[in-house]
DOVEX-781536 format. One record per residue (C-alpha): residue number from 1; residue in three letters; x, y, z. Coordinates in nm, 4 decimals, padded with zeros to 6 digits, always signed. Layout:
<pts>
<pt><num>NUM</num><residuo>ALA</residuo><c1>X</c1><c2>Y</c2><c3>Z</c3></pt>
...
</pts>
This chain:
<pts>
<pt><num>1</num><residuo>MET</residuo><c1>+09.2801</c1><c2>+07.9703</c2><c3>+14.8991</c3></pt>
<pt><num>2</num><residuo>ILE</residuo><c1>+09.5649</c1><c2>+07.7255</c2><c3>+14.8591</c3></pt>
<pt><num>3</num><residuo>GLU</residuo><c1>+09.8952</c1><c2>+07.8379</c2><c3>+15.0038</c3></pt>
<pt><num>4</num><residuo>PRO</residuo><c1>+10.1896</c1><c2>+07.8033</c2><c3>+14.7627</c3></pt>
<pt><num>5</num><residuo>HIS</residuo><c1>+10.4769</c1><c2>+07.5791</c2><c3>+14.8635</c3></pt>
<pt><num>6</num><residuo>TYR</residuo><c1>+10.8147</c1><c2>+07.7489</c2><c3>+14.8543</c3></pt>
<pt><num>7</num><residuo>PRO</residuo><c1>+11.1128</c1><c2>+07.5182</c2><c3>+14.9055</c3></pt>
<pt><num>8</num><residuo>LYS</residuo><c1>+11.3245</c1><c2>+07.5923</c2><c3>+15.2117</c3></pt>
<pt><num>9</num><residuo>ILE</residuo><c1>+11.6720</c1><c2>+07.5090</c2><c3>+15.0857</c3></pt>
<pt><num>10</num><residuo>THR</residuo><c1>+11.9004</c1><c2>+07.4440</c2><c3>+15.3833</c3></pt>
<pt><num>11</num><residuo>MET</residuo><c1>+12.2156</c1><c2>+07.3555</c2><c3>+15.1911</c3></pt>
<pt><num>12</num><residuo>SER</residuo><c1>+12.3403</c1><c2>+07.3437</c2><c3>+14.8363</c3></pt>
<pt><num>13</num><residuo>PHE</residuo><c1>+12.6581</c1><c2>+07.1989</c2><c3>+14.6875</c3></pt>
<pt><num>14</num><residuo>THR</residuo><c1>+12.8078</c1><c2>+07.0525</c2><c3>+14.3691</c3></pt>
<pt><num>15</num><residuo>TYR</residuo><c1>+12.8665</c1><c2>+06.6810</c2><c3>+14.3162</c3></pt>
<pt><num>16</num><residuo>ARG</residuo><c1>+12.9943</c1><c2>+06.5408</c2><c3>+13.9849</c3></pt>
<pt><num>17</num><residuo>GLU</residuo><c1>+12.8988</c1><c2>+06.8576</c2><c3>+13.7948</c3></pt>
<pt><num>18</num><residuo>CYS</residuo><c1>+12.5444</c1><c2>+06.8494</c2><c3>+13.9360</c3></pt>
<pt><num>19</num><residuo>ARG</residuo><c1>+12.3996</c1><c2>+07.0918</c2><c3>+14.1878</c3></pt>
<pt><num>20</num><residuo>ILE</residuo><c1>+12.2313</c1><c2>+06.9240</c2><c3>+14.4858</c3></pt>
<pt><num>21</num><residuo>GLN</residuo><c1>+11.9879</c1><c2>+07.1259</c2><c3>+14.6968</c3></pt>
<pt><num>22</num><residuo>ILE</residuo><c1>+11.8597</c1><c2>+06.9877</c2><c3>+15.0259</c3></pt>
<pt><num>23</num><residuo>GLU</residuo><c1>+11.5151</c1><c2>+07.1107</c2><c3>+15.1263</c3></pt>
<pt><num>24</num><residuo>ARG</residuo><c1>+11.3622</c1><c2>+07.0924</c2><c3>+15.4735</c3></pt>
<pt><num>25</num><residuo>ASP</residuo><c1>+10.9896</c1><c2>+07.0860</c2><c3>+15.5431</c3></pt>
<pt><num>26</num><residuo>LYS</residuo><c1>+10.7512</c1><c2>+06.9674</c2><c3>+15.8149</c3></pt>
<pt><num>27</num><residuo>PHE</residuo><c1>+10.5088</c1><c2>+06.6752</c2><c3>+15.8078</c3></pt>
<pt><num>28</num><residuo>ASN</residuo><c1>+10.3071</c1><c2>+06.5830</c2><c3>+16.1179</c3></pt>
<pt><num>29</num><residuo>LYS</residuo><c1>+10.5278</c1><c2>+06.8199</c2><c3>+16.3203</c3></pt>
<pt><num>30</num><residuo>GLN</residuo><c1>+10.8425</c1><c2>+06.6304</c2><c3>+16.2154</c3></pt>
<pt><num>31</num><residuo>ASP</residuo><c1>+11.1223</c1><c2>+06.7695</c2><c3>+15.9980</c3></pt>
<pt><num>32</num><residuo>ILE</residuo><c1>+11.1519</c1><c2>+06.5900</c2><c3>+15.6655</c3></pt>
<pt><num>33</num><residuo>TYR</residuo><c1>+11.4027</c1><c2>+06.6418</c2><c3>+15.3848</c3></pt>
<pt><num>34</num><residuo>ALA</residuo><c1>+11.4088</c1><c2>+06.6205</c2><c3>+15.0079</c3></pt>
<pt><num>35</num><residuo>ALA</residuo><c1>+11.6885</c1><c2>+06.6563</c2><c3>+14.7525</c3></pt>
<pt><num>36</num><residuo>TRP</residuo><c1>+11.6669</c1><c2>+06.8409</c2><c3>+14.4230</c3></pt>
<pt><num>37</num><residuo>VAL</residuo><c1>+11.9311</c1><c2>+06.7826</c2><c3>+14.1562</c3></pt>
<pt><num>38</num><residuo>ASN</residuo><c1>+12.0068</c1><c2>+07.0366</c2><c3>+13.8842</c3></pt>
<pt><num>39</num><residuo>TYR</residuo><c1>+12.2073</c1><c2>+06.8948</c2><c3>+13.5947</c3></pt>
<pt><num>40</num><residuo>ASP</residuo><c1>+12.2791</c1><c2>+06.9691</c2><c3>+13.2287</c3></pt>
<pt><num>41</num><residuo>LYS</residuo><c1>+11.9571</c1><c2>+06.8006</c2><c3>+13.1075</c3></pt>
<pt><num>42</num><residuo>GLY</residuo><c1>+11.7263</c1><c2>+06.9673</c2><c3>+13.3596</c3></pt>
<pt><num>43</num><residuo>CYS</residuo><c1>+11.6142</c1><c2>+06.9461</c2><c3>+13.7187</c3></pt>
<pt><num>44</num><residuo>ALA</residuo><c1>+11.4652</c1><c2>+06.6579</c2><c3>+13.9180</c3></pt>
<pt><num>45</num><residuo>ILE</residuo><c1>+11.3580</c1><c2>+06.5755</c2><c3>+14.2676</c3></pt>
<pt><num>46</num><residuo>ALA</residuo><c1>+11.5992</c1><c2>+06.2895</c2><c3>+14.3256</c3></pt>
<pt><num>47</num><residuo>VAL</residuo><c1>+11.4894</c1><c2>+06.2160</c2><c3>+14.6825</c3></pt>
<pt><num>48</num><residuo>PRO</residuo><c1>+11.1268</c1><c2>+06.3034</c2><c3>+14.7576</c3></pt>
<pt><num>49</num><residuo>TYR</residuo><c1>+11.1500</c1><c2>+06.2015</c2><c3>+15.1256</c3></pt>
<pt><num>50</num><residuo>ALA</residuo><c1>+11.4254</c1><c2>+06.1440</c2><c3>+15.3798</c3></pt>
<pt><num>51</num><residuo>VAL</residuo><c1>+11.4255</c1><c2>+06.1480</c2><c3>+15.7601</c3></pt>
<pt><num>52</num><residuo>THR</residuo><c1>+11.7641</c1><c2>+06.3229</c2><c3>+15.7913</c3></pt>
<pt><num>53</num><residuo>PRO</residuo><c1>+11.9677</c1><c2>+06.5562</c2><c3>+15.5709</c3></pt>
<pt><num>54</num><residuo>THR</residuo><c1>+12.2453</c1><c2>+06.2954</c2><c3>+15.5692</c3></pt>
<pt><num>55</num><residuo>GLU</residuo><c1>+12.0072</c1><c2>+06.0384</c2><c3>+15.4205</c3></pt>
<pt><num>56</num><residuo>ALA</residuo><c1>+11.8921</c1><c2>+06.2900</c2><c3>+15.1565</c3></pt>
<pt><num>57</num><residuo>ILE</residuo><c1>+12.2531</c1><c2>+06.3665</c2><c3>+15.0596</c3></pt>
<pt><num>58</num><residuo>LYS</residuo><c1>+12.3503</c1><c2>+05.9995</c2><c3>+15.0389</c3></pt>
<pt><num>59</num><residuo>LYS</residuo><c1>+12.0481</c1><c2>+05.9070</c2><c3>+14.8266</c3></pt>
<pt><num>60</num><residuo>SER</residuo><c1>+12.0901</c1><c2>+06.2077</c2><c3>+14.5962</c3></pt>
<pt><num>61</num><residuo>LYS</residuo><c1>+12.4530</c1><c2>+06.1130</c2><c3>+14.5297</c3></pt>
<pt><num>62</num><residuo>GLN</residuo><c1>+12.3394</c1><c2>+05.7573</c2><c3>+14.4519</c3></pt>
<pt><num>63</num><residuo>TRP</residuo><c1>+12.0753</c1><c2>+05.8985</c2><c3>+14.2154</c3></pt>
<pt><num>64</num><residuo>ILE</residuo><c1>+12.3404</c1><c2>+06.1011</c2><c3>+14.0322</c3></pt>
<pt><num>65</num><residuo>ASP</residuo><c1>+12.5873</c1><c2>+05.8108</c2><c3>+14.0166</c3></pt>
<pt><num>66</num><residuo>LYS</residuo><c1>+12.3214</c1><c2>+05.5800</c2><c3>+13.8719</c3></pt>
<pt><num>67</num><residuo>ARG</residuo><c1>+12.2242</c1><c2>+05.8253</c2><c3>+13.5971</c3></pt>
<pt><num>68</num><residuo>LEU</residuo><c1>+12.5776</c1><c2>+05.9305</c2><c3>+13.5051</c3></pt>
<pt><num>69</num><residuo>ASN</residuo><c1>+12.6857</c1><c2>+05.5688</c2><c3>+13.4699</c3></pt>
<pt><num>70</num><residuo>LEU</residuo><c1>+12.4097</c1><c2>+05.5066</c2><c3>+13.2120</c3></pt>
<pt><num>71</num><residuo>ASP</residuo><c1>+12.5775</c1><c2>+05.7297</c2><c3>+12.9514</c3></pt>
</pts>
């Protein structure tokens, strides 16, 4: 039977009225990180893969900035 994947959120904070959640997981015995962004139009995985939480945060903020500047 397939095991469900439950995100392991290590930190969560607000940036420009969006909620960023940093998730940690393991791949080949190495910690990897992803960033989820919750915003008024829905939820998206802004950063599917990052080596460090700092990289995930930086890229998620860039993702938000890019989308907010389109409006």
